[in-house]
Phi, psi and omega in degrees: 000121181271122178255128179274120179271111181219181181303318182299314179297317181297319179295322177295317179296321177300315181296315180296324182273357181057044177232165176229123182256147172285169180300317180296317179297320180297318178297316180296316180294322178298316179297313181295317180296322177298317178297317180297313181294323176298321178298314179294325176296324178294320178297320180299335182276353181290132179280114180250018181297129179084359179268123180285138176297148180245139176283325183224138185289345180261114182300143176081004180292142179238136175263150178293155179290148181270089182232156182289130179237153178294142179275164172292146171289151182306316182298320179294317182295330183266001184304316185258013181279126183291325181231124179212156179206129178053037177083009180238154177277135176262118180255177179294151179291137178259356178245133182307147178155000000 
C-alpha cells in the first residue's frame, strides 16, 4: 500500500503526536518518513514463498522450560530495597503533595 507523504498527512501526524513542527522540521520529517515507508515497501516485495515463519530470529535458540520454581522469600526480596515498611516497598508518590 503506497502512502503519500504530504503536508496534510504531516499535520495529521503532528496532531496525533501532540507536537508542533516548524516548516523546516516538517520538510525534514516528510523526507525521512518517505524513506522509511519506501524501505517497508521494498520489504513487502520480497518473495517469501516456501519460507517457514520463525519464532526467534536466531536459529537454535532455546527458551527455558516453563515450570514452577520456588519464589523468593519476602525478606530476601526486600534485602536491597532502599525504602520499605511493614514488608512492603515504599515507592515515589504518584499524586502531587
